[in-house]
C-alpha positions as CSV (number, residue, x, y, z in Angstrom):
1,X,-0.1,-0.1,0.1
2,X,1.0,3.2,-0.6
3,X,1.3,6.2,1.9
4,X,1.0,10.2,1.7
5,X,3.3,11.5,4.3
6,X,4.5,14.8,6.0
7,X,7.3,15.2,8.4
8,X,9.8,17.1,9.9
9,X,13.6,16.3,9.5
10,X,15.7,16.7,12.4
11,X,16.3,20.6,11.8
12,X,12.3,21.1,11.8
13,X,12.0,21.0,7.7
14,X,8.9,20.2,6.5
15,X,9.0,16.8,4.0
16,X,6.2,15.2,1.9
17,X,6.0,12.3,-0.2
18,X,4.8,8.4,-0.4
19,X,6.1,5.5,1.6
20,X,5.2,1.6,0.5
21,X,4.3,-0.3,3.6
22,X,1.9,-3.1,4.5
23,X,0.4,-1.1,7.1
24,X,-0.2,2.6,8.4
25,X,2.0,1.2,11.6
26,X,4.6,0.1,9.2
27,X,4.8,3.3,7.5
28,X,4.9,5.2,10.4
29,X,7.7,3.0,11.7
30,X,9.8,3.4,8.4
31,X,9.9,6.8,8.9
32,X,10.7,7.0,12.8
33,X,13.2,4.3,12.3
34,X,14.9,4.4,9.1
35,X,14.6,8.0,7.7
36,X,14.1,9.8,11.3
37,X,11.5,11.8,10.3
38,X,8.7,13.4,12.8
39,X,5.3,12.4,11.3
40,X,2.8,15.1,10.8
41,X,0.2,13.2,9.3
42,X,0.2,9.9,7.2
43,X,-2.8,8.9,5.2
44,X,-3.2,6.0,2.5
45,X,-3.2,7.3,-1.2
46,X,-6.5,6.1,-2.3
47,X,-8.5,7.0,1.1
48,X,-7.0,10.4,0.3
49,X,-8.4,10.5,-3.2
50,X,-11.7,9.2,-2.1
51,X,-11.8,11.7,0.6
52,X,-10.6,14.9,-1.5
53,X,-14.4,16.2,-1.8
54,X,-14.9,19.9,-1.2
55,X,-15.6,21.0,2.4
56,X,-15.7,23.9,4.6
57,X,-12.4,25.0,6.7
58,X,-13.2,25.7,10.0
59,X,-10.1,25.8,11.6
60,X,-10.3,29.6,12.0
61,X,-14.0,29.2,13.4
62,X,-12.6,26.9,15.7
63,X,-9.2,28.9,16.7
64,X,-11.5,31.4,17.6
65,X,-14.1,29.9,19.6
66,X,-11.2,28.4,21.8
67,X,-9.5,31.9,22.2
68,X,-12.9,32.8,23.2
69,X,-13.1,30.1,25.6
70,X,-9.6,30.7,27.0
71,X,-10.6,34.5,28.0
72,X,-10.8,34.9,31.6
73,X,-13.0,37.8,31.0
74,X,-16.9,37.2,30.6
75,X,-18.0,38.3,27.6
76,X,-21.4,40.3,27.6
77,X,-23.8,38.3,26.4
78,X,-22.4,35.2,28.0
79,X,-24.4,33.6,30.5
80,X,-23.7,33.3,34.0
81,X,-23.0,29.7,34.0
82,X,-20.8,30.1,31.1
83,X,-19.1,32.5,32.7
84,X,-18.5,30.4,35.9
85,X,-17.8,27.2,34.0
86,X,-15.5,28.9,31.8
87,X,-13.2,30.6,35.0
88,X,-13.3,27.2,36.3
89,X,-11.8,25.8,33.4
90,X,-8.9,28.3,33.1
91,X,-7.9,28.0,36.4
92,X,-8.4,24.5,36.6
93,X,-4.8,22.8,38.3
94,X,-3.4,20.2,35.7
95,X,-1.6,17.6,38.0
96,X,1.6,16.1,37.3
97,X,-0.4,12.9,36.8
98,X,-2.8,14.5,33.8
99,X,0.3,15.3,32.1
100,X,2.1,11.8,32.2
101,X,-1.4,10.4,30.8
102,X,-1.0,13.3,27.8
103,X,2.4,11.9,27.1
104,X,1.7,7.9,27.4
105,X,-1.4,7.8,25.1
106,X,0.1,10.6,22.7
107,X,3.4,8.6,22.6
108,X,1.0,5.4,21.7
109,X,-1.1,7.1,19.2
110,X,1.9,8.7,17.3
111,X,3.6,5.2,17.4
112,X,0.4,3.6,16.2
113,X,0.7,5.8,12.9
114,X,-1.7,8.8,14.1
115,X,-0.4,12.7,13.0
116,X,0.2,14.4,16.2
117,X,-2.7,16.5,15.3
118,X,-4.9,14.2,15.1
119,X,-3.8,12.6,18.8
120,X,-3.9,15.7,19.6
121,X,-7.5,16.5,19.5
122,X,-8.4,13.2,20.1
123,X,-6.8,13.6,23.3
124,X,-8.3,16.8,24.0
125,X,-11.9,15.6,23.7
126,X,-11.3,12.6,26.2
127,X,-8.9,14.5,28.9
128,X,-11.2,14.8,31.8
129,X,-9.3,18.2,33.1
130,X,-11.0,21.1,31.2
131,X,-7.9,23.1,31.5
132,X,-6.1,20.5,29.6
133,X,-8.6,19.9,27.5
134,X,-8.4,23.4,26.0
135,X,-4.6,23.5,26.0
136,X,-4.2,20.4,23.6
137,X,-7.0,21.9,21.4
138,X,-5.3,24.9,21.0
139,X,-1.7,23.5,20.6
140,X,-3.5,21.4,18.2
141,X,-4.7,23.9,16.3
142,X,-1.0,25.6,16.3
143,X,0.8,22.8,15.0
144,X,-1.9,22.2,12.6
145,X,-0.9,25.9,11.2
146,X,2.7,25.2,10.9
147,X,4.2,25.5,14.4
148,X,6.2,23.0,15.9
149,X,4.5,21.0,19.0
150,X,7.6,22.3,21.7
151,X,7.1,25.8,20.3
152,X,3.2,25.2,20.7
153,X,3.8,23.8,24.4
154,X,6.2,27.0,25.5
155,X,2.7,29.1,25.2
156,X,2.2,26.7,28.4
157,X,5.0,27.1,30.6
158,X,2.6,27.4,33.7
159,X,1.7,23.7,33.0
160,X,4.4,22.2,30.9
161,X,8.0,22.6,32.7
162,X,11.3,23.9,30.5
163,X,12.7,20.1,31.0
164,X,9.8,18.7,29.3
165,X,9.8,21.0,26.4
166,X,13.4,21.1,26.3
167,X,13.1,16.9,25.8
168,X,10.4,17.3,23.2
169,X,12.2,19.4,21.3
170,X,15.2,17.0,21.3
171,X,13.0,14.7,20.5
172,X,11.5,16.2,17.5
173,X,15.1,16.9,15.8
174,X,16.1,13.0,16.0
175,X,12.7,11.7,15.2
176,X,12.2,10.0,17.9
177,X,9.5,11.9,19.8
178,X,7.4,8.5,20.7
179,X,10.3,7.2,22.8
180,X,10.9,10.7,24.5
181,X,7.2,11.4,25.3
182,X,7.4,7.6,26.8
183,X,10.6,8.8,28.9
184,X,8.9,11.6,29.8
185,X,5.2,9.6,31.3
186,X,7.3,7.3,33.2
187,X,9.4,10.0,34.7
188,X,6.6,12.1,35.5
189,X,4.6,9.5,36.8
190,X,7.7,9.0,39.2
191,X,7.6,12.3,40.4
192,X,4.0,12.4,41.2
193,X,3.9,9.7,43.1
194,X,7.1,10.6,45.2
195,X,4.9,14.2,45.4
196,X,2.3,12.4,46.8
197,X,3.4,10.7,49.6
198,X,5.2,13.6,50.8
199,X,2.4,15.5,51.1
200,X,0.2,12.5,52.3
201,X,3.1,12.4,55.0
202,X,2.4,15.7,56.1
203,X,-1.8,15.2,56.0
204,X,-1.7,13.6,59.5
205,X,0.0,16.7,61.1
206,X,-1.7,19.5,59.4
207,X,-5.1,17.9,60.5
208,X,-4.1,17.5,64.4
209,X,-2.6,21.2,63.9
210,X,-5.9,22.4,62.9
211,X,-7.9,20.4,65.6
212,X,-5.7,21.8,68.2
213,X,-5.7,25.3,67.2
214,X,-9.7,25.1,67.3
215,X,-9.7,23.7,70.6
216,X,-7.4,26.4,71.8
217,X,-9.7,28.9,70.8
218,X,-12.6,27.4,72.2
219,X,-10.8,27.1,75.7
220,X,-10.0,30.5,75.1
221,X,-13.0,32.3,74.4
222,X,-15.3,30.4,76.0
223,X,-14.1,28.0,79.3
224,X,-11.2,29.9,80.6
225,X,-13.6,33.2,80.8
226,X,-15.9,31.4,83.1
227,X,-13.4,30.2,85.3
228,X,-11.5,33.4,85.6
229,X,-14.9,35.2,86.8
230,X,-15.2,31.7,89.5
231,X,-11.4,32.5,90.5
232,X,-11.7,36.1,91.1
233,X,-14.9,35.8,93.1
234,X,-13.5,33.4,95.7
235,X,-10.4,36.0,96.1
236,X,-7.6,33.7,96.3
237,X,-4.2,34.0,95.3
238,X,-3.6,32.3,91.7
239,X,-0.9,30.6,90.6
240,X,1.6,31.9,88.4
241,X,0.5,29.6,85.0
242,X,-3.3,30.4,86.0
243,X,-2.7,34.4,85.9
244,X,-0.6,33.7,82.4
245,X,-3.7,32.0,81.5
246,X,-6.0,33.9,82.6
247,X,-4.5,37.0,81.1
248,X,-4.0,35.2,77.6
249,X,-7.6,34.5,77.9
250,X,-8.8,38.4,78.5
251,X,-6.6,39.4,75.7
252,X,-7.9,36.9,73.4
253,X,-11.1,38.2,74.1
254,X,-11.0,42.1,74.2
255,X,-11.4,44.4,71.5
256,X,-9.3,46.4,69.8
257,X,-11.2,49.0,68.4
258,X,-14.4,47.6,67.4
259,X,-12.9,44.1,66.5
260,X,-12.1,41.4,69.1
261,X,-8.7,40.4,69.3
262,X,-8.9,36.8,68.3
263,X,-10.2,38.4,64.8
264,X,-7.3,40.6,64.5
265,X,-4.7,37.8,65.2
266,X,-6.7,36.3,62.3
267,X,-6.4,38.7,60.3
268,X,-3.0,39.1,60.6
269,X,-1.7,35.6,60.3
270,X,-3.7,36.0,57.1
271,X,-1.9,38.9,56.0
272,X,1.2,37.6,56.5
273,X,0.8,34.8,55.1
274,X,-0.5,36.6,51.9
275,X,2.6,38.8,52.1
276,X,5.5,35.7,52.2
277,X,3.4,34.3,49.4
278,X,4.1,37.4,47.2
279,X,7.7,37.7,48.8
280,X,8.5,34.3,47.8
281,X,7.9,35.4,44.3
282,X,10.3,38.1,44.0
283,X,13.6,36.9,42.9
284,X,15.4,37.8,46.6
285,X,12.6,36.0,48.3
286,X,12.7,32.8,46.6
287,X,16.5,32.4,47.2
288,X,16.0,33.4,50.7
289,X,13.0,31.4,51.1
290,X,14.2,27.9,49.2
291,X,17.6,28.4,51.2
292,X,15.9,28.4,54.3
293,X,14.4,25.0,53.1
294,X,17.3,23.8,52.5
295,X,18.8,24.5,56.3
296,X,15.9,23.6,57.9
297,X,16.5,20.5,61.2
298,X,15.1,17.3,59.5
299,X,13.2,18.9,56.3
300,X,16.2,20.7,55.1
301,X,17.7,16.9,54.1
302,X,14.1,16.4,52.9
303,X,14.3,19.4,50.6
304,X,18.3,18.6,49.6
305,X,17.4,15.2,48.3
306,X,14.1,15.9,46.6
307,X,16.5,18.8,44.7
308,X,19.0,16.5,43.9
309,X,16.8,14.0,42.8
310,X,15.5,16.6,40.2
311,X,18.5,17.4,39.1
312,X,19.7,14.5,38.1
313,X,16.6,12.8,36.5
314,X,16.5,16.3,34.2
315,X,20.3,15.8,33.5
316,X,19.8,12.3,32.5
317,X,16.4,12.3,30.6
318,X,18.2,15.8,28.6
319,X,21.3,13.7,28.2
320,X,19.9,10.6,27.3
321,X,17.2,12.3,24.4
322,X,20.8,13.8,22.8
323,X,20.2,17.4,24.3
324,X,23.8,19.1,24.4
325,X,25.4,19.2,27.6
326,X,25.5,22.8,28.0
327,X,21.7,23.4,27.2
328,X,20.9,20.1,29.1
329,X,22.5,22.1,32.2
330,X,20.5,25.7,31.1
331,X,17.3,23.2,31.1
332,X,17.8,21.4,33.8
333,X,18.6,24.5,36.0
334,X,15.6,26.2,35.4
335,X,13.5,23.0,35.7
336,X,15.3,22.1,39.2
337,X,12.4,23.8,41.5
338,X,14.9,25.1,44.0
339,X,16.4,28.8,43.3
340,X,19.6,28.3,45.1
341,X,20.4,25.1,43.0
342,X,19.2,27.1,39.8
343,X,21.7,29.5,40.0
344,X,24.6,27.3,41.4
345,X,23.9,25.3,37.8
346,X,23.7,28.2,35.9
347,X,27.4,28.8,37.1
348,X,28.3,24.9,36.5
349,X,26.8,25.8,32.9
350,X,29.2,28.7,32.6
351,X,32.4,26.3,33.7
352,X,31.2,23.6,31.6
353,X,31.3,26.4,28.8
354,X,34.8,27.4,29.3
355,X,35.8,24.2,29.1
356,X,35.5,22.6,32.9
357,X,34.0,19.2,33.4
358,X,31.1,19.4,35.6
359,X,32.2,17.2,38.4
360,X,35.1,19.7,38.9
361,X,32.9,22.7,38.6
362,X,30.7,21.2,41.8
363,X,33.6,19.2,43.9
364,X,33.7,20.6,47.3
365,X,30.2,22.1,47.3
366,X,28.1,21.2,50.0
367,X,25.2,21.7,47.8
368,X,26.4,18.2,45.8
369,X,27.3,15.4,48.3
370,X,30.6,13.4,47.2
371,X,28.8,10.7,46.2
372,X,26.9,12.7,43.0
373,X,30.5,14.4,42.5
374,X,32.0,11.0,42.2
375,X,29.1,9.5,39.7
376,X,29.0,12.4,37.5
377,X,32.5,12.2,36.9
378,X,32.3,8.7,36.1
379,X,29.9,9.5,33.7
380,X,32.0,12.1,32.3
381,X,34.9,10.0,32.0
382,X,32.8,7.0,30.4
383,X,30.7,9.1,27.9
384,X,27.6,7.9,29.7
385,X,26.5,10.8,31.8
386,X,22.8,10.0,31.1
387,X,23.0,6.3,32.3
388,X,24.7,7.2,35.6
389,X,22.7,10.2,36.5
390,X,19.4,7.9,36.4
391,X,21.0,5.9,38.8
392,X,21.6,9.0,41.2
393,X,18.1,9.8,40.4
394,X,16.6,6.5,41.4
395,X,18.9,6.5,44.6
396,X,17.8,9.7,45.8
397,X,14.1,9.3,45.0
398,X,14.7,5.9,47.1
399,X,16.3,8.3,49.7
400,X,13.1,10.4,49.8
401,X,10.9,8.0,49.9
402,X,12.8,6.0,52.9
403,X,12.8,9.2,54.6
404,X,9.2,10.3,54.1
405,X,8.4,6.9,55.5
406,X,10.6,7.0,58.6
407,X,8.9,10.8,59.1
408,X,5.5,9.5,59.2
409,X,6.6,6.6,61.4
410,X,8.0,9.1,64.2
411,X,5.7,11.8,63.6
412,X,2.6,10.4,65.5
413,X,4.1,10.0,68.8
414,X,5.8,13.3,68.5
415,X,2.5,15.0,68.1
416,X,1.2,13.1,70.5
417,X,4.1,14.0,73.3
418,X,3.2,17.8,71.8
419,X,-0.2,17.4,72.6
420,X,0.0,15.7,75.8
421,X,2.1,18.0,77.0
422,X,-0.3,21.2,76.1
423,X,-3.1,19.4,77.8
424,X,-1.2,19.0,81.0
425,X,0.0,22.2,81.3
426,X,-3.6,23.3,80.7
427,X,-5.2,21.2,83.1
428,X,-2.5,21.9,85.8
429,X,-3.0,25.3,85.4
430,X,-7.1,25.1,85.6
431,X,-7.1,22.4,88.2
432,X,-4.4,23.8,91.0
433,X,-6.5,26.5,92.0
434,X,-9.6,24.9,92.2
435,X,-7.7,22.2,94.4
436,X,-6.5,25.3,96.3
437,X,-10.4,26.8,96.7
438,X,-11.5,23.1,97.8
439,X,-8.9,23.0,100.6
440,X,-9.5,26.2,101.6
441,X,-13.1,25.3,101.8
442,X,-12.4,22.4,103.8
443,X,-10.6,24.1,106.4
444,X,-13.2,26.6,107.2
């Protein structure tokens, strides 16, 4: 059978032609593996001739509708329901597992001989995430009008990180986009699984902290004021712990201007959280925050190991995909997720440009343990940097998993001790004056 194809070579140049193959899958495999071309479209010659009937070109209309749907401002004639749906769709978060599914299914469809445009449109219809559905449709239209897949993804850098785009760009250039997408899907699933374990380990202490905060609020606003009136009526001298508790409760329920102090405290905490959130987005704030995260007791080790796992994983994927080492270091720096490591890796990139090997650039740097330096040295000397850094990534992924598991194990007894200490102090501060009054009444 004869198939008409449109494809791009490693330089991105569009090539059209005809190829003989037993099936569409065989034709796609020949183009991928023998000619090193990235298939854009592939149709059987006789089917194409039968289908060559005039039809209305609706691509402009579809693009217009997509742009309208992606707009965050409700249109004048749009109903309230449409406006709400639009807002929710645009602001829906795209999870790593959603991207992993897209990468894997896209690889399967391309390997089966479907054009990337058709595969993106199919995934756009099937995606359960409303934002991802809109993004895939828009990317499909851009590719259909001549844009490269990687260039179209750059318009959605808040969803697809630079490392993912860089790998896809390398896959397009080498004609191995399907294999690159499979690797991306696998690594994205690993990252998503690791992140899920970390979040799961944090759920228990956060729930306990929330319940404890609510209990303290009720005690300070409802229980202690009543007991304070009782103690004052008795006229007995209160222990220092009880006086501190009663004074704190009095301040809690008192008012500043027209607002109760407890409300002012909540507002102050909310303002501080918002301020810190905005400050973290500034270059100085992000650097200071990420440096603090690396020096926290206990959690600093977790953050460092997670950053090293990300660094090794990105470098392994990019190196194995054929990306030049200087470009790979630049992409890895911007995708590592920690500003301290980002700036340091950009310095490493500058050293490599001057001819300094990576392992010498990071030698004796506290950000990179001796294990990482030694492994990268072996990878550079044996020209196996991709496979060696992949082993480093696997090691630190396992280290993070073990750390999180151990953290979850010790977290429960630590929380129980903290809660027990607080409750014991509270009971002592309340019961001691009550017992004193009971003794006075018994002697009287």
